[in-house]
N, C-alpha and C positions, 0 to 999 in steps of 0.2 A: 243302294245296291241290294240285290236279292241275298238275304242272309244264308239261305240254304246253299246257293251257288258258291258263296264265299267260303263257307265251311267245307264244302266238297272239294273246292280248289286247293285249300290249305291241306286237306287230307291227301288229295291226289299228289301234291308236291312232296309231302313227307313220305308217303309210301311208294308210289309208283315211280315218280321221277328220281327219287333217291336210289331206288333199286336199279334204275336204268342209267345211272350216272357214269358207269364205267363200261367201256365197249366190251370188255371181257365178259361181263355179266350178260350183255345182250347176246353175245355168241353162245354162251351157255344155254340161254333160253331157246335160241334157234336149234341148238343141238338136241336139247331135251324134247323139243316139239316133234322131232323125228321118231324118237323112242326113249324110254327111260334108260338111265345110265347110272353107274356108280362113279365115285370120284376118280378111280384109276382109269376107267374108260374115258371120262371127260378129259382128264389130264393128258392122256395119250392122243386123243383126237384133236384137241385144241393146242397141243404142244405147249402146255403150261405146267409149271411145277405143281405137284399135288397139294402142298400146303396153301398155295395161292387159290387154287380151285376150291378148296375147302372153305377158305375165308369168303370167297364170293358166294358160294352156296349158302353159307350162314346168313349173309345179307339178304339174299333172295328168299330164303326160308322165313326169316324174321318178318319180311314184308308180305308173306303169303303168296309169293310168286311161284314157288316150287314146294312140293311136298316130299317127304322122305318116308321110306318104309324099310325096316330092318329085316334082313333074311339071313339069320345066323350072324356071322361076323361082317356081312356086307350090307351097306346101306344104299338103296336104290333111290334115285331122285327122279321126279316126274314134274313136268310143267303143270301148274295148278289150273290154268285156264288158257286154252288155245287162242282165245281172243287177244291175249297179249301179243302173240306173233302177228295176228291180223292188224293190230294197232301199230306194231313196229313196221310192218309192210306198208301201211298207209303213210306213216311218217317218212319212210324212205322214198315213197313215190312223190310226196310233197317236196322233199329235198331235191330229188332228181329234176322235177319240173322247174324248181327255182334255179337250179344250176343251168339248165337248158336255156331258160329265159335270159339269165345273165350272160351266157355265152353268145346268144343271139344279139344282145345289146352291144357287146364288145365287138362283134363282127360288123355290126351296122356302123360303129364309129371308126372302124379301122380303115 
C-alpha cells in the first residue's frame, strides 16, 4: 500500500472526520460558510444552548476547520476553508444518489 496515502488517510480520519462526527458541527460549518458569527449568534440561529455551541467550536477550532478572532469581548468565528462545505455538499449528493437508487430497487421489488 502507498505509505503516503495511508498516512494521509489516518490524518484525514483524525482531523476532518473527527470534526464532522457530530451533525451539529456540520450545521455550524454551513452557517459559518454564509458569514462569520459569534457564539451567541450561532446559538440563536441553530437553536442550541450556548455552552454546547462553544464545545463544538472548540472541536472545530482544534482541527483547524474554523478560525477565531477577538473583537473586544466578542470572539467571531469563520470557516477556515470553504472547500469543507464543497466536500460536504459532494458527500450529501453521494448520499442522495444512494438513497434514490435504493428507493428505485425497493419499487422494482414491490
